[in-house]
VOPAGU-2260 file (C-alpha; in pm, 1 decimal, decimal comma):
REM VOPAGU-2260
SITE   aa  ch    i         X         Y         Z
SITE  MET   A    0    -352,9    4695,3    1168,3
SITE  LYS   A    1    -611,1    4455,1    1221,3
SITE  ILE   A    2    -719,7    4233,6     937,5
SITE  PRO   A    3   -1104,1    4237,3     825,0
SITE  PHE   A    4   -1305,9    3984,8     983,6
SITE  THR   A    5   -1391,5    3827,6     661,1
SITE  LEU   A    6   -1063,1    3785,9     585,6
SITE  ARG   A    7    -984,6    3624,1     935,7
SITE  LEU   A    8   -1297,0    3394,5     886,0
SITE  VAL   A    9   -1168,6    3271,8     551,5
SITE  TYR   A   10    -822,2    3209,9     706,6
SITE  TYR   A   11    -939,2    3000,6     985,6
SITE  GLY   A   12   -1167,4    2847,9     809,1
SITE  PHE   A   13    -961,7    2699,4     559,1
SITE  ARG   A   14    -687,8    2612,6     854,1
SITE  ALA   A   15    -979,9    2438,2    1034,2
SITE  ALA   A   16   -1059,0    2227,4     696,8
SITE  VAL   A   17    -695,2    2147,1     650,3
SITE  ARG   A   18    -620,6    2044,8     998,3
SITE  ALA   A   19    -964,1    1807,7     959,6
SITE  GLY   A   20    -854,9    1671,0     651,7
SITE  LEU   A   21    -522,8    1562,7     789,9
SITE  LEU   A   22    -660,5    1383,3    1099,7
SITE  PHE   A   23    -897,7    1207,3     893,0
SITE  LEU   A   24    -598,3    1084,1     697,6
SITE  CYS   A   25    -420,7     950,2     980,9
SITE  ALA   A   26    -704,9     852,2    1127,5
SITE  TRP   A   27    -792,5     631,2     815,1
SITE  LEU   A   28    -419,9     527,8     816,7
SITE  LEU   A   29    -393,0     426,8    1147,1
SITE  LEU   A   30    -702,1     340,9    1300,5
SITE  ILE   A   31   -1009,2     201,9    1051,6
SITE  PRO   A   32    -970,6    -159,6     999,8
SITE  ALA   A   33    -930,3    -303,9     632,9
SITE  THR   A   34   -1220,6    -325,9     362,4
SITE  ALA   A   35   -1303,5    -672,0     236,0
SITE  GLN   A   36   -1169,8    -544,2     -77,4
SITE  GLU   A   37    -821,8    -434,9      89,5
SITE  VAL   A   38    -820,3    -785,9     302,0
SITE  THR   A   39    -868,0    -951,6     -46,6
SITE  ALA   A   40    -570,0    -738,5    -208,8
SITE  LEU   A   41    -349,4    -785,2      63,3
SITE  GLY   A   42    -397,5   -1187,9      78,9
SITE  ALA   A   43    -511,1   -1237,4     405,5
SITE  LYS   A   44    -805,5   -1431,4     545,4
SITE  ASP   A   45   -1141,7   -1323,9     548,9
SITE  GLY   A   46   -1232,2   -1150,0     888,3
SITE  THR   A   47    -883,7   -1010,6     957,1
SITE  THR   A   48    -914,9    -637,2    1045,1
SITE  TYR   A   49    -562,6    -536,1    1030,0
SITE  PRO   A   50    -359,1    -746,4     811,9
SITE  ALA   A   51      -6,5    -694,0     756,3
SITE  GLY   A   52      96,5    -445,0     463,9
SITE  LEU   A   53    -217,7    -255,7     546,2
SITE  ARG   A   54     -53,3      89,9     668,7
SITE  MET   A   55     214,1      38,5     380,8
SITE  MET   A   56     -82,6     -15,2     117,7
SITE  ARG   A   57    -273,6     287,6     219,1
SITE  THR   A   58       2,0     512,8     236,7
SITE  ALA   A   59      95,8     428,7    -110,6
SITE  ARG   A   60    -269,8     478,0    -214,6
SITE  MET   A   61    -242,5     848,0    -116,2
SITE  VAL   A   62     106,2     883,1    -253,2
SITE  VAL   A   63     -44,4     749,1    -616,7
SITE  ALA   A   64    -332,6     951,1    -582,1
SITE  VAL   A   65    -208,0    1301,3    -461,9
SITE  ALA   A   66     178,4    1353,0    -498,7
SITE  PRO   A   67     288,0    1527,5    -823,6
SITE  PRO   A   68     572,9    1326,7   -1082,5
SITE  ARG   A   69     835,4    1561,0    -877,0
SITE  ALA   A   70     772,6    1337,8    -580,0
SITE  TYR   A   71     867,3    1041,5    -740,1
SITE  GLU   A   72    1171,6    1195,3    -830,3
SITE  LEU   A   73    1275,3    1320,6    -486,7
SITE  ILE   A   74    1200,7     946,7    -345,9
SITE  ALA   A   75    1417,9     827,3    -594,8
SITE  MET   A   76    1703,1    1080,6    -499,5
SITE  ALA   A   77    1644,3     992,2    -136,0
SITE  LEU   A   78    1675,2     606,4    -193,1
SITE  PRO   A   79    2023,2     475,2    -121,7
SITE  GLN   A   80    2036,4     261,0    -447,8
SITE  ASP   A   81    2026,3     401,1    -831,1
SITE  ILE   A   82    1667,9     342,2    -883,3
SITE  SER   A   83    1482,3     569,4   -1146,3
SITE  PRO   A   84    1167,6     773,7   -1057,0
SITE  PHE   A   85     988,9     545,2   -1317,8
SITE  MET   A   86    1082,5     246,2   -1086,3
SITE  VAL   A   87     971,4     418,2    -777,3
SITE  GLN   A   88     656,0     484,3    -928,4
SITE  ILE   A   89     612,3     148,4   -1053,1
SITE  ALA   A   90     657,9      29,6    -690,9
SITE  MET   A   91     432,7     280,6    -569,5
SITE  ALA   A   92     105,3     167,6    -780,1
SITE  GLN   A   93     200,6    -208,2    -708,1
SITE  MET   A   94     213,2    -126,5    -340,9
SITE  ALA   A   95    -128,0      72,6    -383,5
SITE  ALA   A   96    -285,7    -232,8    -556,5
SITE  GLY   A   97    -221,7    -443,0    -264,6
SITE  ASN   A   98     112,3    -631,5    -380,1
SITE  VAL   A   99     287,2    -538,4     -65,3
SITE  LEU   A  100     405,1    -853,0      65,3
SITE  PRO   A  101     594,8   -1145,1     -88,9
SITE  ALA   A  102     396,8   -1411,1    -225,7
SITE  SER   A  103     561,5   -1656,6      17,5
SITE  MET   A  104     408,0   -1449,7     304,5
SITE  ARG   A  105      80,2   -1424,3     164,7
SITE  GLU   A  106    -208,2   -1630,0     389,9
SITE  ASP   A  107    -402,1   -1731,5     102,7
SITE  SER   A  108    -105,7   -1774,5    -128,5
SITE  ALA   A  109    -195,0   -1982,7    -461,6
SITE  LEU   A  110     219,0   -2039,6    -444,2
SITE  ALA   A  111     178,1   -2322,3    -218,9
SITE  SER   A  112     -60,4   -2508,9    -464,8
SITE  GLU   A  113     151,3   -2420,0    -762,2
SITE  PHE   A  114     430,3   -2666,5    -641,4
SITE  GLU   A  115     172,2   -2925,7    -598,8
SITE  SER   A  116     178,8   -3208,7    -880,1
SITE  ASP   A  117    -187,8   -3281,6   -1036,5
SITE  ARG   A  118     -70,5   -3641,6   -1135,8
SITE  GLU   A  119     -72,0   -3931,8    -908,2
SITE  ILE   A  120     278,6   -4099,9    -915,2
SITE  ASP   A  121     362,1   -4382,8    -705,0
SITE  GLY   A  122     668,5   -4348,1    -466,0
SITE  PRO   A  123     909,2   -4033,1    -440,3
SITE  ARG   A  124     895,3   -3769,9    -653,9
SITE  PHE   A  125    1245,5   -3673,2    -765,1
SITE  ILE   A  126    1433,5   -3666,5   -1092,8
SITE  THR   A  127    1714,9   -3890,8   -1150,7
SITE  VAL   A  128    2018,1   -3804,9   -1334,3
SITE  ASP   A  129    2229,6   -4057,4   -1526,7
């Protein structure tokens, strides 16, 4: 029995659309350079095309945009530690926002200026204990 032409056309058209979509997502994940917004979110220097954490951030953005709540439960079950699905969801949302790397590894880190004192003190800066 041969399937009617219109059903074959719909089937192959849908299959081609799904393959093209997956190819686009893979290309976006691996080949397309970071936008200015992504560079800023990752804390990299301006002009960086592939900052550290870009692929993790984009993967998390795909998971947050597409994955149902059951996916977070499956991810939590796959992790070796006892982590709740809610914590996995929070972690994915944070990674999607660009908080992938620790603050100490970010290039435009405000962490270095946070420890600087704005007071002018003569001599060494340390605390003495009596």
